[in-house]
All heavy atoms as an XYZ file, in Angstrom:
929
protein
N     -11.788     -3.463    -16.075
C     -10.952     -2.492    -15.374
C     -11.243     -2.562    -13.868
O     -12.348     -2.842    -13.435
C     -11.226     -1.077    -15.895
C     -10.364     -0.006    -15.271
C      -8.911     -0.038    -15.747
O      -8.303     -1.087    -15.890
N      -8.353      1.124    -15.993
N     -10.206     -2.325    -13.088
C     -10.307     -2.322    -11.629
C     -10.234     -0.880    -11.141
O      -9.498     -0.061    -11.697
C      -9.163     -3.153    -11.026
C      -9.155     -3.033     -9.503
C      -9.304     -4.614    -11.445
N     -10.997     -0.591    -10.114
C     -10.914      0.703     -9.444
C     -10.441      0.488     -8.018
O     -10.819     -0.503     -7.370
C     -12.272      1.417     -9.433
C     -12.806      1.796    -10.813
C     -13.473      0.627    -11.513
O     -14.194     -0.136    -10.888
N     -13.226      0.485    -12.807
N      -9.616      1.423     -7.525
C      -9.054      1.319     -6.184
C      -9.315      2.602     -5.415
O      -9.137      3.704     -5.952
C      -7.548      1.079     -6.258
C      -7.076     -0.149     -7.024
C      -5.554     -0.156     -7.120
C      -7.549     -1.425     -6.370
N      -9.692      2.455     -4.156
C      -9.916      3.617     -3.290
C      -9.240      3.358     -1.953
O      -9.574      2.388     -1.255
C     -11.420      3.890     -3.075
C     -11.604      5.070     -2.132
C     -12.115      4.149     -4.409
N      -8.287      4.229     -1.593
C      -7.596      4.099     -0.313
C      -8.338      4.863      0.784
O      -9.047      5.832      0.513
C      -6.168      4.659     -0.387
C      -5.260      4.008     -1.407
C      -5.166      4.825     -2.663
O      -6.115      5.592     -2.935
O      -4.146      4.712     -3.376
N      -8.113      4.420      2.004
C      -8.632      5.117      3.173
C      -7.740      4.820      4.360
O      -6.913      3.899      4.300
C     -10.075      4.704      3.463
O     -10.144      3.318      3.737
N      -7.899      5.597      5.420
C      -7.195      5.296      6.653
C      -6.001      6.174      6.950
O      -5.355      6.018      7.996
N      -5.668      7.104      6.067
C      -4.548      7.985      6.357
C      -4.876      8.943      7.479
O      -6.011      9.032      7.936
N      -3.862      9.660      7.925
C      -4.073     10.627      8.986
C      -2.769     11.102      9.559
O      -1.704     10.891      8.970
N      -2.852     11.730     10.722
C      -1.677     12.260     11.404
C      -1.479     11.539     12.724
O      -2.438     11.370     13.486
C      -1.856     13.757     11.665
O      -1.976     14.478     10.453
N      -0.256     11.116     12.968
C       0.082     10.450     14.226
C       1.435     10.959     14.691
O       2.189     11.562     13.928
C       0.138      8.913     14.073
C      -1.224      8.365     13.725
C       1.182      8.509     13.043
N       1.755     10.659     15.929
C       3.069     10.991     16.469
C       4.024      9.822     16.263
O       3.605      8.687     16.009
C       2.957     11.332     17.944
C       2.190     12.625     18.206
C       2.255     13.042     19.658
O       2.296     12.216     20.561
N       2.262     14.355     19.886
N       5.292     10.117     16.372
C       6.313      9.085     16.244
C       6.009      7.923     17.179
O       5.682      8.119     18.347
C       7.692      9.665     16.582
O       8.004     10.701     15.633
C       8.772      8.593     16.509
N       6.104      6.727     16.617
C       5.815      5.528     17.387
C       4.379      5.059     17.288
O       4.051      3.961     17.750
N       3.532      5.860     16.680
C       2.128      5.517     16.553
C       1.862      4.524     15.435
O       2.785      4.075     14.743
N       0.593      4.194     15.279
C       0.177      3.198     14.287
C      -0.987      3.716     13.449
O      -1.795      4.522     13.927
C      -0.255      1.903     14.975
O       0.805      1.328     15.701
N      -1.041      3.241     12.236
C      -2.165      3.502     11.336
C      -2.383      2.271     10.478
O      -1.418      1.547     10.186
C      -1.880      4.698     10.418
C      -2.019      6.116     10.966
C      -1.542      7.121      9.923
C      -3.447      6.417     11.374
N      -3.621      2.079     10.067
C      -3.919      1.021      9.108
C      -4.554      1.642      7.881
O      -5.582      2.315      7.980
C      -4.870     -0.029      9.694
O      -4.270     -0.627     10.840
C      -5.165     -1.113      8.664
N      -3.922      1.433      6.744
C      -4.468      1.888      5.477
C      -5.258      0.755      4.839
O      -4.877     -0.418      4.945
C      -3.353      2.321      4.534
C      -2.399      3.395      5.060
C      -1.394      3.763      3.976
C      -3.142      4.604      5.552
N      -6.332      1.117      4.182
C      -7.137      0.122      3.472
C      -7.287      0.523      2.019
O      -7.244      1.707      1.685
C      -8.519     -0.008      4.119
O      -8.407     -0.499      5.436
N      -7.470     -0.469      1.183
C      -7.637     -0.238     -0.252
C      -8.792     -1.102     -0.723
O      -8.707     -2.342     -0.680
C      -6.353     -0.602     -0.994
S      -6.435     -0.342     -2.783
N      -9.873     -0.457     -1.131
C     -11.046     -1.172     -1.610
C     -10.964     -1.309     -3.120
O     -10.826     -0.314     -3.835
C     -12.310     -0.427     -1.211
N     -11.056     -2.538     -3.589
C     -10.996     -2.815     -5.022
C     -12.389     -3.147     -5.533
O     -13.156     -3.849     -4.868
C     -10.041     -3.971     -5.296
N     -12.710     -2.644     -6.707
C     -13.995     -2.935     -7.325
C     -13.789     -3.122     -8.827
O     -12.731     -2.826     -9.371
C     -15.000     -1.816     -7.054
O     -14.542     -0.587     -7.595
N     -14.829     -3.611     -9.484
C     -14.726     -3.875    -10.912
C     -14.191     -5.272    -11.173
O     -14.508     -6.209    -10.443
N     -13.298     -5.403    -12.129
C     -12.784     -6.704    -12.549
C     -11.650     -7.174    -11.630
O     -10.497     -7.356    -12.042
C     -12.304     -6.639    -13.997
C     -13.421     -6.518    -15.028
C     -14.255     -7.790    -15.103
N     -13.453     -8.972    -15.247
C     -13.010     -9.438    -16.418
N     -13.269     -8.778    -17.531
N     -12.306    -10.559    -16.458
N     -12.011     -7.431    -10.393
C     -10.981     -7.866     -9.430
C     -10.454     -9.258     -9.747
O      -9.391     -9.647     -9.256
C     -11.539     -7.832     -7.999
O     -12.711     -8.643     -7.936
C     -11.885     -6.410     -7.585
N     -11.173    -10.003    -10.579
C     -10.691    -11.334    -10.969
C      -9.449    -11.238    -11.845
O      -8.739    -12.236    -12.031
C     -11.793    -12.092    -11.711
C     -12.273    -11.365    -12.955
O     -12.656    -10.182    -12.841
O     -12.253    -11.966    -14.044
N      -9.161    -10.050    -12.362
C      -7.982     -9.863    -13.203
C      -6.745     -9.444    -12.415
O      -5.644     -9.383    -12.956
C      -8.243     -8.806    -14.280
O      -8.519     -7.549    -13.638
C      -9.433     -9.182    -15.158
N      -6.918     -9.172    -11.134
C      -5.810     -8.699    -10.315
C      -4.934     -9.875     -9.892
O      -5.429    -10.864     -9.363
C      -6.321     -7.954     -9.072
C      -5.155     -7.559     -8.169
C      -7.112     -6.720     -9.493
N      -3.630     -9.753    -10.092
C      -2.683    -10.788     -9.674
C      -1.969    -10.400     -8.383
O      -1.557    -11.260     -7.608
C      -1.650    -11.040    -10.766
N      -1.825     -9.108     -8.165
C      -1.120     -8.650     -6.962
C      -1.541     -7.222     -6.633
O      -1.995     -6.468     -7.500
C       0.387     -8.701     -7.164
N      -1.381     -6.889     -5.372
C      -1.608     -5.515     -4.911
C      -0.317     -5.000     -4.301
O       0.399     -5.748     -3.625
C      -2.730     -5.446     -3.887
C      -2.934     -4.061     -3.289
S      -4.367     -3.957     -2.202
C      -5.707     -3.880     -3.399
N      -0.041     -3.739     -4.549
C       1.151     -3.135     -3.975
C       0.814     -1.836     -3.276
O      -0.230     -1.219     -3.531
N       1.684     -1.471     -2.354
C       1.599     -0.173     -1.690
C       2.879      0.592     -1.996
O       3.985      0.049     -1.894
C       1.437     -0.335     -0.190
C       0.077     -0.795      0.227
C      -0.330     -2.076      0.431
C      -1.069      0.027      0.495
N      -1.649     -2.106      0.792
C      -2.128     -0.828      0.844
C      -1.299      1.405      0.459
C      -3.403     -0.359      1.162
C      -2.564      1.877      0.778
C      -3.602      1.005      1.128
N       2.706      1.847     -2.343
C       3.825      2.748     -2.626
C       3.601      4.036     -1.851
O       2.491      4.306     -1.376
C       3.904      3.049     -4.126
C       4.263      1.850     -4.966
C       3.311      0.897     -5.290
C       5.564      1.659     -5.395
C       3.635     -0.217     -6.050
C       5.907      0.550     -6.159
C       4.935     -0.387     -6.480
N       4.631      4.832     -1.742
C       4.488      6.131     -1.092
C       5.347      7.165     -1.808
O       6.347      6.817     -2.456
C       4.877      6.048      0.379
C       6.335      5.711      0.639
C       6.554      5.478      2.133
N       7.947      5.210      2.454
C       8.381      4.858      3.672
N       7.510      4.719      4.675
N       9.668      4.649      3.883
N       4.936      8.399     -1.684
C       5.668      9.478     -2.324
C       5.674     10.690     -1.412
O       4.609     11.227     -1.072
C       5.054      9.827     -3.674
C       5.895     10.789     -4.481
C       5.476     10.836     -5.947
O       4.379     10.431     -6.309
N       6.362     11.330     -6.804
N       6.867     11.082     -1.008
C       7.044     12.276     -0.193
C       7.298     13.464     -1.115
O       7.741     13.291     -2.249
C       8.216     12.080      0.763
N       7.043     14.674     -0.646
C       7.254     15.863     -1.486
C       8.680     15.945     -2.015
O       9.647     15.793     -1.254
C       6.959     17.015     -0.523
C       6.029     16.438      0.476
C       6.475     15.008      0.659
N       8.804     16.131     -3.311
C      10.110     16.268     -3.932
C      10.860     14.977     -4.143
O      12.013     14.990     -4.580
N      10.211     13.844     -3.838
C      10.873     12.545     -3.991
C      10.125     11.667     -4.975
O       8.957     11.902     -5.273
C      10.992     11.851     -2.633
C      11.885     12.562     -1.647
C      12.127     11.719     -0.417
C      13.107     12.390      0.535
N      13.376     11.538      1.741
N      10.795     10.648     -5.453
C      10.170      9.700     -6.369
C       9.256      8.747     -5.595
O       9.406      8.555     -4.387
C      11.243      8.898     -7.111
C      12.068      9.751     -8.072
C      12.991      8.902     -8.907
O      13.102      7.690     -8.643
O      13.614      9.451     -9.838
N       8.341      8.156     -6.324
C       7.450      7.171     -5.715
C       8.276      5.964     -5.274
O       9.095      5.444     -6.032
C       6.367      6.763     -6.701
C       5.231      5.991     -6.084
C       4.001      6.016     -6.953
N       3.459      7.371     -7.080
C       2.277      7.649     -7.628
N       1.534      6.671     -8.111
N       1.866      8.887     -7.721
N       8.033      5.519     -4.061
C       8.858      4.494     -3.425
C       8.030      3.255     -3.104
O       6.925      3.351     -2.567
C       9.448      5.065     -2.130
C      10.256      4.114     -1.294
C      10.624      4.691      0.064
O       9.938      5.630      0.518
O      11.589      4.202      0.666
N       8.597      2.108     -3.398
C       7.947      0.830     -3.078
C       7.884      0.625     -1.576
O       8.861      0.881     -0.858
C       8.718     -0.314     -3.726
C       8.325     -1.676     -3.241
C       7.109     -2.236     -3.608
C       9.164     -2.408     -2.415
C       6.751     -3.502     -3.162
C       8.812     -3.672     -1.967
C       7.594     -4.216     -2.340
N       6.728      0.124     -1.100
C       6.565     -0.193      0.307
C       6.387     -1.698      0.498
O       7.145     -2.336      1.227
C       5.368      0.561      0.915
C       5.145      0.143      2.359
C       5.585      2.074      0.814
N       5.379     -2.281     -0.152
C       5.111     -3.703      0.017
C       4.200     -4.187     -1.095
O       3.497     -3.391     -1.721
C       4.471     -3.972      1.374
N       4.220     -5.492     -1.319
C       3.340     -6.082     -2.313
C       2.923     -7.470     -1.865
O       3.648     -8.128     -1.096
C       4.024     -6.152     -3.687
O       3.098     -6.652     -4.664
C       5.247     -7.055     -3.674
N       1.765     -7.910     -2.313
C       1.233     -9.216     -1.935
C       0.483     -9.804     -3.109
O      -0.201     -9.086     -3.844
C       0.316     -9.080     -0.690
C      -0.088    -10.444     -0.161
C      -0.905     -8.220     -0.989
C      -0.748    -10.392      1.222
N       0.622    -11.103     -3.299
C      -0.151    -11.753     -4.338
C      -1.619    -11.740     -3.956
O      -1.957    -11.865     -2.778
C       0.345    -13.186     -4.553
O       0.264    -13.908     -3.356
N      -2.486    -11.580     -4.930
C      -3.913    -11.382     -4.628
C      -4.587    -12.671     -4.155
O      -5.504    -12.636     -3.348
C      -4.621    -10.839     -5.868
C      -5.989    -10.289     -5.611
C      -7.152    -10.705     -6.172
C      -6.335     -9.218     -4.718
N      -8.198     -9.958     -5.678
C      -7.736     -9.042     -4.800
C      -5.603     -8.396     -3.856
C      -8.423     -8.062     -4.060
C      -6.279     -7.434     -3.126
C      -7.664     -7.274     -3.227
N      -4.110    -13.817     -4.609
C      -4.762    -15.068     -4.234
C      -3.853    -16.004     -3.444
O      -4.309    -16.886     -2.750
C      -5.286    -15.794     -5.481
C      -6.403    -15.045     -6.150
C      -6.808    -15.636     -7.487
N      -7.798    -14.783     -8.140
C      -7.496    -13.689     -8.810
N      -6.252    -13.323     -8.947
N      -8.447    -12.956     -9.362
N      -2.596    -15.833     -3.547
C      -1.683    -16.711     -2.825
C      -1.243    -16.098     -1.523
O      -1.907    -15.244     -0.954
N      -0.094    -16.499     -1.084
C       0.421    -16.023      0.188
C       1.747    -15.291      0.048
O       2.350    -14.895      1.037
C       0.613    -17.203      1.160
O       1.516    -18.142      0.570
C      -0.709    -17.882      1.448
N       2.222    -15.121     -1.183
C       3.531    -14.511     -1.371
C       3.445    -13.008     -1.144
O       2.548    -12.338     -1.662
C       4.040    -14.790     -2.778
C       5.423    -14.263     -3.025
C       6.512    -14.844     -2.396
C       5.640    -13.182     -3.878
C       7.796    -14.367     -2.614
C       6.918    -12.695     -4.106
C       7.985    -13.293     -3.476
O       9.251    -12.822     -3.690
N       4.374    -12.506     -0.358
C       4.434    -11.071     -0.131
C       5.843    -10.675      0.277
O       6.611    -11.499      0.794
C       3.425    -10.639      0.949
C       3.537    -11.368      2.273
C       4.448    -10.680      3.268
O       4.886     -9.535      3.018
O       4.745    -11.280      4.308
N       6.197     -9.445      0.018
C       7.471     -8.912      0.485
C       7.370     -7.411      0.614
O       6.469     -6.787      0.050
C       8.637     -9.330     -0.417
C       8.577     -8.844     -1.852
C       9.255     -7.699     -2.243
C       7.879     -9.569     -2.812
C       9.223     -7.271     -3.555
C       7.855     -9.154     -4.132
C       8.533     -7.999     -4.498
O       8.504     -7.578     -5.808
N       8.288     -6.852      1.399
C       8.253     -5.428      1.681
C       9.649     -4.836      1.595
O      10.648     -5.543      1.597
C       7.647     -5.180      3.065
O       8.361     -5.875      4.048
N       9.688     -3.516      1.537
C      10.964     -2.810      1.466
C      11.702     -2.920      2.794
O      11.078     -3.016      3.857
C      10.712     -1.338      1.131
N      13.001     -2.890      2.745
C      13.805     -2.996      3.963
C      13.494     -1.864      4.934
O      13.582     -2.048      6.147
C      15.292     -2.979      3.609
C      15.745     -4.263      2.926
O      15.011     -5.274      3.015
O      16.816     -4.257      2.311
N      13.132     -0.712      4.400
C      12.870      0.448      5.256
C      11.642      0.267      6.146
O      11.497      0.967      7.147
C      12.689      1.715      4.403
O      11.707      1.454      3.395
C      13.989      2.129      3.745
N      10.768     -0.652      5.790
C       9.544     -0.841      6.576
C       9.433     -2.239      7.153
O       8.501     -2.520      7.926
C       8.285     -0.527      5.733
C       8.375      0.865      5.148
C       8.068     -1.573      4.646
N      10.358     -3.100      6.811
C      10.290     -4.490      7.262
C      10.316     -4.556      8.788
O      11.103     -3.883      9.443
C      11.461     -5.273      6.675
C      11.255     -6.764      6.598
C      12.275     -7.395      5.669
C      12.023     -7.004      4.233
N      12.943     -7.654      3.277
N       9.420     -5.342      9.326
C       9.315     -5.466     10.768
C       8.389     -4.435     11.394
O       8.026     -4.548     12.564
N       8.022     -3.412     10.632
C       7.109     -2.376     11.150
C       5.773     -2.373     10.404
O       4.732     -2.115     11.004
C       7.757     -0.993     11.018
C       9.058     -0.838     11.783
C       9.539      0.606     11.773
N       9.822      1.095     10.426
C       9.251      2.176      9.894
N       8.365      2.866     10.571
N       9.585      2.560      8.666
N       5.803     -2.606      9.107
C       4.596     -2.597      8.281
C       4.226     -4.022      7.890
O       5.101     -4.843      7.612
C       4.823     -1.790      7.009
C       4.992     -0.311      7.194
C       5.190      0.257      8.450
C       4.971      0.533      6.097
C       5.356      1.616      8.612
C       5.135      1.902      6.227
C       5.333      2.440      7.489
N       2.938     -4.288      7.819
C       2.443     -5.600      7.404
C       1.386     -5.415      6.333
O       0.410     -4.688      6.537
C       1.839     -6.359      8.588
O       2.828     -6.509      9.616
C       1.363     -7.740      8.144
N       1.575     -6.081      5.215
C       0.594     -6.035      4.132
C      -0.287     -7.263      4.205
O       0.171     -8.358      4.552
C       1.305     -5.939      2.758
C       0.294     -5.673      1.649
C       2.142     -7.191      2.474
C       0.934     -5.361      0.297
N      -1.559     -7.096      3.897
C      -2.484     -8.227      3.895
C      -3.596     -7.925      2.898
O      -3.719     -6.813      2.395
C      -3.068     -8.458      5.292
O      -3.828     -7.336      5.708
N      -4.386     -8.936      2.631
C      -5.550     -8.729      1.768
C      -6.664     -9.671      2.195
O      -6.429    -10.738      2.758
C      -5.206     -8.874      0.288
C      -4.600    -10.137     -0.206
C      -4.835    -11.247     -0.386
N      -4.250    -12.405     -0.789
C      -4.262    -13.447     -0.023
N      -4.748    -13.379      1.211
N      -3.789    -14.584     -0.460
N      -7.892     -9.248      1.896
C      -9.093    -10.023      2.212
C      -9.843    -10.204      0.906
O     -10.563     -9.299      0.465
C      -9.927     -9.267      3.247
C     -11.155    -10.037      3.682
O     -11.587    -10.938      2.949
O     -11.695     -9.721      4.752
N      -9.671    -11.365      0.293
C     -10.286    -11.585     -1.011
C     -11.810    -11.550     -0.942
O     -12.473    -11.086     -1.868
C      -9.835    -12.930     -1.583
C      -8.356    -12.921     -1.901
O      -7.576    -13.660     -1.318
N      -7.962    -12.068     -2.827
N     -12.362    -12.029      0.137
C     -13.821    -12.067      0.250
C     -14.422    -10.667      0.194
O     -15.528    -10.471     -0.308
C     -14.231    -12.762      1.534
N     -13.663     -9.699      0.706
C     -14.146     -8.327      0.728
C     -13.490     -7.459     -0.333
O     -13.764     -6.259     -0.407
C     -13.910     -7.711      2.109
C     -14.674     -8.403      3.216
C     -14.417     -7.726      4.560
C     -15.206     -8.405      5.672
N     -14.953     -7.763      6.996
N     -12.590     -8.062     -1.131
C     -11.840     -7.303     -2.143
C     -11.144     -6.097     -1.537
O     -11.225     -4.970     -2.044
C     -12.758     -6.856     -3.288
C     -13.135     -8.001     -4.204
O     -12.341     -8.913     -4.417
N     -14.340     -7.971     -4.728
N     -10.474     -6.346     -0.427
C      -9.789     -5.286      0.314
C      -8.319     -5.642      0.496
O      -7.963     -6.796      0.694
C     -10.415     -5.106      1.687
C     -11.845     -4.619      1.688
S     -11.976     -2.860      1.313
C     -11.182     -2.155      2.766
N      -7.480     -4.614      0.456
C      -6.086     -4.757      0.848
C      -5.828     -3.845      2.024
O      -6.520     -2.829      2.208
N      -4.846     -4.209      2.853
C      -4.556     -3.416      4.040
C      -3.050     -3.274      4.214
O      -2.280     -4.147      3.818
C      -5.126     -4.087      5.290
C      -6.597     -4.332      5.223
N      -7.523     -3.328      5.378
C      -7.298     -5.479      4.995
C      -8.739     -3.838      5.256
N      -8.629     -5.147      5.014
N      -2.669     -2.164      4.821
C      -1.280     -1.956      5.198
C      -1.284     -1.503      6.650
O      -1.662     -0.366      6.950
C      -0.615     -0.911      4.304
C       0.873     -0.706      4.546
C       1.661     -1.949      4.112
C       1.389      0.529      3.809
N      -0.890     -2.394      7.536
C      -0.789     -2.079      8.954
C       0.583     -1.469      9.199
O       1.599     -2.102      8.919
C      -0.965     -3.343      9.794
C      -0.708     -3.147     11.294
C      -1.733     -2.268     11.962
O      -2.925     -2.406     11.705
N      -1.296     -1.336     12.794
N       0.600     -0.258      9.731
C       1.855      0.457      9.938
C       2.049      0.729     11.427
O       1.242      1.431     12.041
C       1.848      1.773      9.155
C       1.531      1.601      7.670
S       1.679      3.134      6.728
C       0.355      4.094      7.470
N       3.104      0.170     11.984
C       3.434      0.348     13.394
C       4.775      1.058     13.527
O       5.550      1.135     12.573
C       3.491     -1.005     14.103
C       2.179     -1.745     14.068
O       1.106     -1.137     14.142
N       2.245     -3.061     13.963
N       5.027      1.556     14.708
C       6.300      2.230     15.004
C       6.631      3.266     13.945
O       7.749      3.316     13.418
C       7.427      1.189     15.096
O       7.143      0.235     16.097
N       5.676      4.103     13.644
C       5.841      5.080     12.574
C       6.893      6.125     12.926
O       7.058      6.504     14.092
C       4.508      5.753     12.266
C       3.555      4.886     11.439
C       2.126      5.390     11.548
C       3.994      4.855      9.984
N       7.601      6.557     11.892
C       8.669      7.540     12.033
C       8.363      8.759     11.152
O       7.628      8.632     10.170
C       9.996      6.933     11.574
C      10.358      5.621     12.238
C      11.615      5.037     11.610
C      11.987      3.712     12.225
N      13.210      3.136     11.612
N       8.937      9.886     11.460
C       8.706     11.072     10.610
C       9.044     10.823      9.137
O       8.380     11.359      8.244
C       9.615     12.129     11.238
C       9.692     11.745     12.676
C       9.693     10.239     12.676
N      10.043     10.006      8.884
C      10.421      9.723      7.499
C       9.403      8.852      6.770
O       9.525      8.632      5.565
C      11.807      9.070      7.425
C      11.998      7.884      8.339
C      12.664      8.261      9.651
O      12.286      9.301     10.258
O      13.555      7.502     10.091
N       8.399      8.360      7.469
C       7.311      7.626      6.813
C       6.251      8.574      6.256
O       5.321      8.136      5.576
C       6.639      6.665      7.798
C       7.559      5.556      8.253
O       8.300      5.010      7.403
O       7.544      5.227      9.462
N       6.376      9.862      6.549
C       5.425     10.849      6.055
C       5.432     10.884      4.542
O       6.482     11.050      3.916
C       5.765     12.234      6.623
O       5.595     12.219      8.034
C       4.855     13.296      6.012
N       4.258     10.696      3.943
C       4.144     10.651      2.486
C       2.677     10.461      2.116
O       1.833     10.194      2.976
C       4.966      9.493      1.917
N       2.400     10.576      0.838
C       1.116     10.129      0.304
C       1.284      8.653     -0.048
O       2.231      8.289     -0.756
C       0.695     10.927     -0.936
C      -0.602     10.367     -1.514
C       0.540     12.408     -0.586
N       0.402      7.833      0.447
C       0.459      6.382      0.222
C      -0.571      5.986     -0.828
O      -1.727      6.410     -0.769
C       0.201      5.640      1.525
C       1.395      5.636      2.442
C       1.801      6.805      3.094
C       2.145      4.484      2.652
C       2.912      6.825      3.912
C       3.259      4.481      3.481
C       3.628      5.651      4.098
O       4.741      5.662      4.919
N      -0.112      5.168     -1.754
C      -0.955      4.716     -2.854
C      -1.033      3.195     -2.860
O      -0.030      2.514     -2.657
C      -0.371      5.140     -4.200
C      -0.242      6.623     -4.408
C       0.902      7.301     -4.009
C      -1.266      7.348     -5.012
C       1.025      8.665     -4.205
C      -1.151      8.715     -5.216
C      -0.004      9.364     -4.814
O       0.119     10.714     -5.022
N      -2.211      2.666     -3.126
C      -2.291      1.247     -3.443
C      -2.404      1.121     -4.961
O      -2.854      2.036     -5.641
C      -3.463      0.561     -2.747
S      -5.104      1.069     -3.290
N      -1.980     -0.019     -5.454
C      -1.957     -0.241     -6.891
C      -2.220     -1.708     -7.190
O      -1.878     -2.581     -6.386
C      -0.613      0.182     -7.478
N      -2.818     -1.959     -8.329
C      -3.115     -3.321     -8.759
C      -2.236     -3.700     -9.941
O      -2.012     -2.891    -10.845
C      -4.588     -3.444     -9.157
N      -1.744     -4.937     -9.878
C      -0.883     -5.447    -10.944
C      -1.559     -6.659    -11.565
O      -1.888     -7.610    -10.852
C       0.484     -5.811    -10.347
C       1.546     -6.021    -11.390
O       1.316     -6.671    -12.397
N       2.722     -5.475    -11.135
N      -1.758     -6.618    -12.866
C      -2.420     -7.724    -13.542
C      -1.488     -8.917    -13.792
O      -1.958    -10.001    -14.159
C      -2.985     -7.268    -14.888
C      -4.084     -6.242    -14.791
C      -4.279     -5.303    -15.809
C      -4.939     -6.195    -13.694
C      -5.290     -4.356    -15.736
C      -5.947     -5.242    -13.605
C      -6.123     -4.329    -14.635
O      -7.117     -3.391    -14.559
N      -0.188     -8.722    -13.554
C       0.772     -9.774    -13.908
C       1.341    -10.488    -12.677
O       1.548    -11.715    -12.717
C       1.906     -9.167    -14.732
C       1.415     -8.523    -16.044
C       2.503     -7.734    -16.728
C       2.788     -6.430    -16.004
N       1.624     -5.492    -15.997
N       1.597     -9.791    -11.602
C       2.155    -10.421    -10.411
C       2.789     -9.403     -9.493
O       2.762     -8.200     -9.741
N       3.393     -9.903     -8.408
C       4.038     -9.015     -7.450
C       5.252     -8.345     -8.073
O       5.963     -8.939     -8.884
C       4.477     -9.785     -6.198
O       5.325    -10.868     -6.585
C       3.271    -10.339     -5.451
N       5.492     -7.117     -7.651
C       6.603     -6.355     -8.198
C       6.885     -5.172     -7.298
O       5.974     -4.654     -6.642
C       6.270     -5.860     -9.610
O       7.239     -4.929    -10.075
N       8.141     -4.746     -7.268
C       8.496     -3.545     -6.518
C       8.649     -2.331     -7.425
O       9.008     -1.253     -6.947
C       9.801     -3.789     -5.747
O      10.862     -4.049     -6.653
N       8.392     -2.492     -8.698
C       8.550     -1.408     -9.673
C       7.202     -0.779     -9.988
O       6.310     -1.443    -10.522
C       9.201     -1.933    -10.951
C      10.583     -2.470    -10.732
C      10.800     -3.823    -10.569
C      11.677     -1.621    -10.675
C      12.076     -4.326    -10.348
C      12.952     -2.103    -10.470
C      13.153     -3.470    -10.305
N       7.049      0.506     -9.681
C       5.755      1.147     -9.903
C       5.312      1.145    -11.360
O       4.110      1.123    -11.634
C       5.974      2.578     -9.385
C       7.442      2.776     -9.318
C       8.023      1.419     -9.066
N       6.250      1.131    -12.296
C       5.861      1.165    -13.706
C       5.184     -0.123    -14.161
O       4.567     -0.153    -15.234
C       7.085      1.430    -14.586
O       8.081      0.438    -14.301
C       7.652      2.824    -14.345
N       5.277     -1.177    -13.369
C       4.645     -2.450    -13.744
C       3.200     -2.545    -13.283
O       2.503     -3.494    -13.639
C       5.422     -3.642    -13.171
O       5.337     -3.603    -11.742
C       6.879     -3.607    -13.598
N       2.749     -1.571    -12.500
C       1.382     -1.618    -11.988
C       0.412     -0.960    -12.965
O       0.745      0.019    -13.636
C       1.319     -0.960    -10.601
C       1.868     -1.878     -9.547
C       3.243     -2.061     -9.403
C       1.028     -2.619     -8.722
C       3.763     -2.945     -8.469
C       1.545     -3.494     -7.770
C       2.905     -3.649     -7.668
O       3.407     -4.531     -6.741
N      -0.784     -1.506    -12.998
C      -1.746     -1.137    -14.025
C      -2.792     -0.128    -13.571
O      -3.288      0.653    -14.381
C      -2.447     -2.409    -14.531
C      -1.457     -3.411    -15.080
O      -0.969     -3.193    -16.203
O      -1.158     -4.406    -14.391
N      -3.150     -0.188    -12.308
C      -4.201      0.689    -11.798
C      -3.738      1.253    -10.462
O      -3.162      0.531     -9.639
C      -5.525     -0.077    -11.614
C      -6.611      0.855    -11.067
C      -5.965     -0.694    -12.933
N      -4.042      2.541    -10.240
C      -3.639      3.225     -9.023
C      -4.841      3.866     -8.341
O      -5.782      4.328     -9.001
C      -2.612      4.319     -9.338
C      -1.312      3.766     -9.790
C      -0.986      3.336    -11.048
C      -0.151      3.542     -8.982
N       0.303      2.864    -11.077
C       0.845      2.990     -9.818
C       0.152      3.763     -7.636
C       2.119      2.644     -9.347
C       1.411      3.435     -7.177
C       2.374      2.884     -8.025
N      -4.775      3.888     -7.008
C      -5.747      4.647     -6.253
C      -5.370      6.118     -6.223
O      -4.337      6.520     -6.767
N      -6.170      6.908     -5.543
C      -5.961      8.357     -5.534
C      -4.940      8.784     -4.484
O      -4.464      9.922     -4.523
C      -7.295      9.075     -5.292
C      -7.736      9.179     -3.834
C      -8.229      7.864     -3.240
O      -8.356      6.851     -3.935
N      -8.531      7.875     -1.939
N      -4.619      7.904     -3.555
C      -3.636      8.219     -2.527
C      -4.271      8.720     -1.245
O      -5.362      9.299     -1.247
N      -3.579      8.484     -0.147
C      -4.028      8.961      1.153
C      -2.808      9.472      1.924
O      -1.749      8.855      1.914
C      -4.775      7.858      1.928
O      -5.315      8.396      3.144
C      -3.872      6.672      2.251
N      -2.953     10.613      2.566
C      -1.843     11.260      3.250
C      -1.595     10.645      4.618
O      -2.537     10.450      5.402
C      -2.115     12.755      3.414
C      -1.044     13.526      4.170
C       0.241     13.662      3.396
O       0.225     13.994      2.206
N       1.377     13.427      4.051
N      -0.333     10.357      4.887
C       0.108      9.920      6.211
C       1.156     10.923      6.690
O       2.145     11.165      5.999
C       0.694      8.503      6.176
C       1.340      8.165      7.513
C      -0.383      7.491      5.826
N       0.926     11.485      7.856
C       1.850     12.459      8.422
C       2.259     11.997      9.811
O       1.402     11.741     10.659
C       1.219     13.851      8.506
O       0.793     14.258      7.205
C       2.220     14.858      9.047
N       3.565     11.888     10.030
C       4.095     11.457     11.320
C       4.908     12.606     11.893
O       5.890     13.038     11.290
C       4.958     10.201     11.179
C       5.406      9.713     12.564
C       4.201      9.103     10.439
N       4.524     13.073     13.049
C       5.209     14.191     13.682
C       6.107     13.690     14.800
O       5.807     12.694     15.459
C       4.198     15.195     14.220
O       3.333     14.568     15.144
N       7.188     14.428     15.006
C       8.155     14.022     16.039
C       7.812     14.642     17.379
O       6.935     15.483     17.493
C       9.554     14.459     15.607
O       9.567     15.848     15.374
């Protein structure tokens, strides 16, 4: 089993930047991909970005493309989400998740979830 712990959330103003990190532990050799999702109050969990754990394949949602960058550091078993040009509509709890099968934009395909970290963007 894999365990995930997010960090790096906080409050910023519009146009600001934050970097979220996700520390993976346990059976990280079973992880095929890492994804980032977010959930705002009263809304469904939304796909943000995903990256293959060992390769270079990655993709992100159109709403964040060009502003957010997903990456991972296998040596440190860490995933990161660099968020630039933040907007109020980016306000949400952000979750990282591990997928044992591969990259996916569907949250139901992910096997392990972190506890989430709050990101608040004020105008």
